[in-house]
C-alpha positions as MATLAB code, in Angstrom:
seq = 'MKVSYLNPISKLGLDLFDDKYEVGAEYAESELVLVRSAAMHDLDLPACQLAVARAGAGVNNIPVEKCADSGIVVFNTPGANANGVKELTVAGLLLASRKIAQGIDWCQTLAEKGEAIPALVEKGKSQFAGPELMGKTLGVMGLGAVGRLVANAGVALGMRVLGHDPYISVENAWQLSREVEHSTDLDQMLSQCDYLSVHVPLTPDSRNLFRREIFEKMKPGAALLNFSRGALVNDADVKAALSQGKLRAYVTDFPNADLVGTPGVVCIPHLGASTPESEENCVRMASRQIRDYLENGSIR';
ca = [
      89.609   59.001   69.901;
      92.564   58.868   67.331;
      94.774   61.488   66.398;
      97.110   61.933   63.354;
     100.039   64.299   62.569;
     101.593   64.794   59.372;
     104.501   66.895   60.303;
     106.856   66.530   63.303;
     104.804   68.316   66.124;
     105.880   69.813   69.320;
     105.642   67.267   72.340;
     104.360   70.423   74.287;
     101.447   70.353   71.806;
     100.813   66.761   71.918;
     100.715   66.637   75.404;
      97.801   68.346   75.855;
      95.638   65.107   74.835;
      95.054   62.885   77.499;
      94.446   59.285   77.635;
      91.160   59.517   75.909;
      93.195   60.118   72.789;
      95.483   57.970   70.662;
      98.015   60.410   69.592;
     100.312   59.225   66.449;
      97.493   57.131   64.682;
      97.577   56.304   61.221;
      95.889   59.034   59.250;
      93.659   56.772   57.315;
      92.216   55.846   60.611;
      92.094   59.248   62.420;
      89.328   61.433   63.635;
      91.567   64.367   64.086;
      94.391   65.579   62.156;
      97.169   68.202   63.116;
      99.066   69.522   60.162;
     101.827   72.297   59.722;
     102.908   72.460   56.257;
     102.231   69.124   54.386;
      99.919   69.460   51.287;
      96.702   67.637   52.016;
      95.119   68.368   48.893;
      96.037   64.783   46.987;
      95.313   63.087   50.159;
      91.949   61.154   50.726;
      89.475   62.307   53.212;
      88.802   59.375   55.308;
      85.124   59.069   56.387;
      85.872   58.756   59.980;
      87.638   62.340   59.897;
      86.054   64.992   62.121;
      88.684   67.973   62.002;
      91.686   69.416   60.850;
      93.902   71.562   62.602;
      96.700   73.463   61.224;
      99.495   74.807   63.372;
      99.994   77.813   61.126;
      98.195   81.006   60.037;
      97.005   80.043   56.822;
      95.013   76.986   55.158;
      96.357   76.939   51.828;
      97.775   73.613   52.279;
      94.351   72.240   53.247;
      91.377   71.636   50.881;
      89.071   73.605   52.699;
      85.688   73.287   50.402;
      86.294   69.429   50.101;
      86.556   69.409   53.859;
      83.421   71.384   54.056;
      81.527   69.375   51.660;
      82.484   66.052   54.077;
      81.303   67.930   57.237;
      85.280   68.219   58.423;
      85.758   71.313   60.461;
      89.136   73.219   59.663;
      91.081   75.124   62.037;
      94.035   77.162   61.883;
      96.117   79.249   64.521;
      96.138   82.986   63.446;
      98.263   85.263   65.914;
     100.270   82.198   67.710;
     103.494   82.998   65.497;
     102.890   86.584   65.268;
     105.800   87.544   67.317;
     108.226   85.554   65.343;
     106.893   87.278   61.904;
     107.204   90.536   63.620;
     110.985   90.261   64.689;
     111.713   88.810   61.306;
     110.040   91.778   59.861;
     112.027   94.268   61.874;
     115.512   92.585   60.653;
     113.730   92.946   57.231;
     113.615   96.679   57.800;
     117.182   96.658   58.372;
     118.181   94.683   55.814;
     116.449   96.978   53.422;
     118.146  100.003   54.575;
     121.642   99.040   55.560;
     123.108   96.598   52.700;
     123.889   94.195   55.487;
     123.142   90.842   53.482;
     125.200   92.470   50.427;
     128.157   93.323   52.962;
     128.261   89.849   54.504;
     128.343   88.238   50.992;
     131.183   90.441   50.177;
     133.173   89.696   53.379;
     133.150   86.245   52.223;
     134.978   87.042   49.244;
     137.850   88.373   51.449;
     138.746   84.709   53.010;
     141.932   84.278   51.261;
     143.339   88.097   51.867;
     144.663   87.085   55.143;
     146.438   90.290   57.101;
     145.106   92.528   54.098;
     141.368   92.147   55.178;
     141.308   94.890   57.703;
     142.391   97.353   55.171;
     140.185   96.093   52.412;
     137.222   96.377   54.794;
     137.795  100.019   55.373;
     138.177  100.396   51.727;
     135.230   98.747   50.317;
     132.563   99.543   53.253;
     131.399  102.715   51.688;
     129.491  100.537   48.911;
     127.033   99.251   51.533;
     126.444  102.300   53.396;
     122.653  102.965   54.135;
     120.163  105.058   55.984;
     118.992  104.648   59.574;
     115.330  103.898   60.337;
     114.880  106.615   62.843;
     112.920  109.448   61.679;
     111.860  107.453   58.473;
     108.035  106.640   57.784;
     106.850  103.231   58.074;
     103.588  102.302   56.218;
     101.853   99.183   57.574;
      99.152   97.675   55.131;
      96.950   95.309   57.590;
      96.794   95.717   61.394;
      96.066   92.306   62.601;
      97.846   89.904   64.725;
     101.275   90.557   62.990;
     100.757   94.283   61.641;
      99.993   95.777   64.864;
     102.982   94.266   66.487;
     105.128   95.569   63.355;
     103.549   98.876   63.816;
     104.128   99.241   67.493;
     108.046   98.080   66.886;
     108.215  100.793   64.130;
     107.137  103.716   66.769;
     109.531  101.997   69.211;
     112.322  102.488   66.679;
     111.615  106.195   66.486;
     109.991  105.811   63.073;
     106.729  107.859   61.926;
     104.239  104.984   61.584;
     101.084  105.032   59.338;
      98.981  102.355   59.514;
      96.221  101.256   56.869;
      93.506   98.476   57.626;
      89.825   98.840   56.591;
      88.848   95.843   58.712;
      90.693   96.271   61.824;
      89.109   94.449   64.793;
      88.629   96.330   68.054;
      90.706   94.470   69.721;
      93.778   95.081   67.428;
      92.657   98.613   67.373;
      92.899   98.732   71.247;
      96.585   97.413   71.362;
      98.048   99.796   68.731;
     100.338  102.448   69.954;
      98.727  106.179   70.249;
     101.512  107.334   68.143;
     100.464  105.089   64.954;
      98.783  107.249   62.583;
      95.343  106.162   60.796;
      95.566  106.201   57.467;
      92.400  105.983   55.529;
      93.609  106.931   52.266;
      95.825  104.131   50.532;
      97.198  106.392   47.911;
      98.303  108.967   50.367;
     100.060  106.530   52.640;
     101.709  105.119   49.613;
     102.990  108.383   48.608;
     104.740  109.112   52.006;
     106.370  105.705   52.982;
     110.019  105.200   52.926;
     109.181  101.432   53.997;
     106.050   99.381   53.216;
     105.386   96.284   55.197;
     102.652   94.226   53.764;
     100.497   91.944   56.547;
      97.332   90.869   54.575;
      95.878   87.683   53.714;
      96.011   85.815   50.203;
      92.598   85.817   48.741;
      91.732   86.007   45.107;
      91.152   89.414   45.282;
      94.549   90.208   46.803;
      96.542   88.186   44.657;
      98.880   90.242   42.678;
      97.785   93.219   44.673;
     101.160   94.858   44.522;
     101.946   95.487   41.262;
     102.744   98.322   38.811;
      99.815  100.621   39.611;
     100.966  100.456   43.385;
     104.687  101.017   42.638;
     103.678  104.114   40.751;
     102.025  105.555   43.649;
     104.693  104.738   45.862;
     107.447  107.263   47.287;
     110.318  107.148   44.820;
     113.042  104.850   46.424;
     111.016  103.440   48.825;
     111.387   99.708   50.452;
     108.861   97.195   50.296;
     108.797   93.986   52.709;
     106.440   91.013   52.280;
     106.256   88.446   55.080;
     102.794   87.523   54.622;
     102.323   85.629   51.260;
     104.425   85.709   48.085;
     101.707   85.835   45.529;
     100.402   89.280   46.894;
     103.601   90.700   44.873;
     103.867   90.630   41.170;
     107.301   89.380   40.632;
     107.900   90.829   37.021;
     106.500   94.394   38.227;
     108.526   94.669   41.565;
     111.944   93.751   39.362;
     110.813   96.381   36.894;
     110.416   98.904   39.746;
     113.637   97.879   41.256;
     115.440   98.273   37.840;
     113.953  101.493   37.175;
     114.761  102.969   40.843;
     110.895  103.210   41.864;
     111.891  100.566   44.678;
     115.304  100.600   46.399;
     114.753   97.180   47.790;
     112.134   94.331   48.101;
     112.519   92.241   50.984;
     110.699   88.990   50.834;
     110.275   85.727   52.955;
     109.227   83.759   49.718;
     112.172   83.086   47.457;
     111.387   81.599   43.862;
     113.126   81.503   40.927;
     112.086   84.640   39.399;
     113.394   86.497   42.617;
     116.571   84.434   43.532;
     119.706   86.523   42.464;
     117.793   89.643   41.296;
     119.725   92.777   42.189;
     117.642   94.939   45.153;
     115.998   91.692   46.360;
     116.571   90.199   49.878;
     115.204   86.536   49.774;
     114.782   85.074   53.178;
     113.956   81.276   53.312;
     110.307   81.536   54.733;
     111.759   81.824   58.386;
     108.933   83.947   59.729;
     107.460   81.453   62.066;
     110.762   79.426   62.235;
     111.220   79.755   65.908;
     110.802   77.307   68.688;
     108.396   79.451   70.606;
     106.177   79.782   67.361;
     105.827   76.062   66.895;
     104.898   75.673   70.389;
     102.282   78.329   70.348;
     100.612   77.026   67.242;
     100.714   73.317   68.240;
      99.188   74.567   71.326;
      96.396   76.528   70.131;
      95.607   73.633   67.128;
      95.497   71.095   69.959;
      93.132   72.925   72.170;
      91.102   73.802   69.231;
      90.256   70.472   68.139;
      89.964   69.044   71.691;
      87.223   71.761   72.698;
      85.440   70.864   69.175;
      85.132   67.151   69.887;
      84.683   67.823   73.751;
      82.320   70.502   73.893;
      81.324   71.643   70.365;
      83.033   74.662   69.975;
      84.237   75.942   66.737;
      86.123   79.213   67.029;
];
């Protein structure tokens, strides 16, 4: 059985295939495909292909309907990179609060000031002051694999945490801290949050979900964090909310031409799952999924 991969794949995942598999085969001749971020929409689907497994949470780079029509099973690996995204979200909370990124950029402008740097720092640091997280209210929208970890981290940081998810699974509910408050009224939650962290999937219904109407309902001066999908947030509306003072910050893992350089926007270069641990977890899960399907007929 031939296995191809369209991105560099961790050896720890590839080693899960035993001698029955030919790993590193040509894509056009492979029955099984491993992929991370490579776009498959423009690729032909070989007649021999049986399964595609994405080492990542989404399947937006895979032609799912085309695969379904051809009888090709598509897998992904939700939760495998959850801790990496959670940790970056915690960093995002601090970046939204303390103007750390702006302060670092400002320090770089002092490179030629020599012995005057300490005095300049003491004189200029007040422009980067910001509030602490302890005692503030964090709203978490979506309590799946990542959202529940973020909610629990907020509790550990001493924040009041409100969680909203009409579709929360029993498994994720069991793993939530007892101190996370269940919010069934989204509008009420929005009006109380100092920080709102978004952890929902991108669907036709959720595209541009965070737009002017939502920002109008949020607590004035709140910060919005998006480590889920860029298209969940309407860029023009978030920029307007920032310029009008309705939002104090927007931290996103999805930079684009409309956002880069915008005051109040902190752009991170899609680092949510960019850890060796996340990559290894995703590849292991993807490799096990397609082996289990081929050898046992299991689809999870």
